[in-house]
C-alpha positions in Angstrom: -25.1 -4.2 -41.0 -28.3 -4.2 -39.0 -28.3 -2.7 -35.5 -28.8 -6.1 -33.8 -25.4 -7.2 -35.1 -23.7 -4.3 -33.3 -25.7 -5.1 -30.2 -24.7 -8.7 -30.4 -21.0 -7.8 -30.8 -21.2 -5.4 -27.9 -22.7 -8.2 -25.7 -19.9 -10.6 -26.6 -17.3 -8.0 -25.8 -18.9 -7.2 -22.5 -19.0 -10.9 -21.6 -15.3 -11.3 -22.5 -14.5 -8.3 -20.4 -16.4 -9.6 -17.4 -14.7 -13.0 -17.7 -11.3 -11.3 -17.8 -12.0 -9.2 -14.7 -13.4 -12.2 -12.8 -10.2 -14.1 -13.5 -8.3 -11.4 -11.7 -7.4 -9.0 -14.5 -5.2 -6.0 -14.0 -4.9 -4.6 -10.5 -5.7 -0.9 -9.9 -2.9 1.5 -10.7 -1.3 2.8 -7.5 2.1 4.4 -6.9 2.4 3.1 -3.4 0.5 -0.1 -3.6 -2.5 1.4 -1.8 -1.4 0.0 1.6 0.8 2.7 3.2 1.5 6.4 3.2 4.4 7.6 1.2 7.6 8.1 3.2 8.4 11.6 4.2 11.6 13.1 3.3 14.2 14.2 5.9 13.5 17.9 5.3 9.8 17.4 5.8 10.4 15.6 9.1 12.8 18.3 10.3 10.3 21.0 9.4 7.5 19.2 11.3 9.7 18.8 14.4 10.8 22.5 14.2 7.2 23.7 13.9 6.1 21.5 16.8 8.9 22.8 19.0 8.2 26.4 18.0 4.5 25.9 18.8 5.3 24.4 22.2 7.7 27.3 22.9 5.1 29.9 22.1 2.5 28.1 24.2 4.9 27.9 27.1 5.7 31.6 26.9 2.0 32.5 26.8 1.2 30.6 30.0 1.2 32.9 33.1 3.9 32.2 35.7 2.7 31.5 39.2 
């Protein structure tokens, strides 16, 4: 086949693809829907609270008493 036939078929396929996307083709793949952060597990929350409490305790101990 001549090269212009391949070019013509490529143009048709591109037009069909553009029409499909403009009609609202498939949405982007996303685990969480792209709208919110994933929920943290209980152990992650507990660890964060413990780290924050420990940091506040260290800070409070480092402040000189008056």
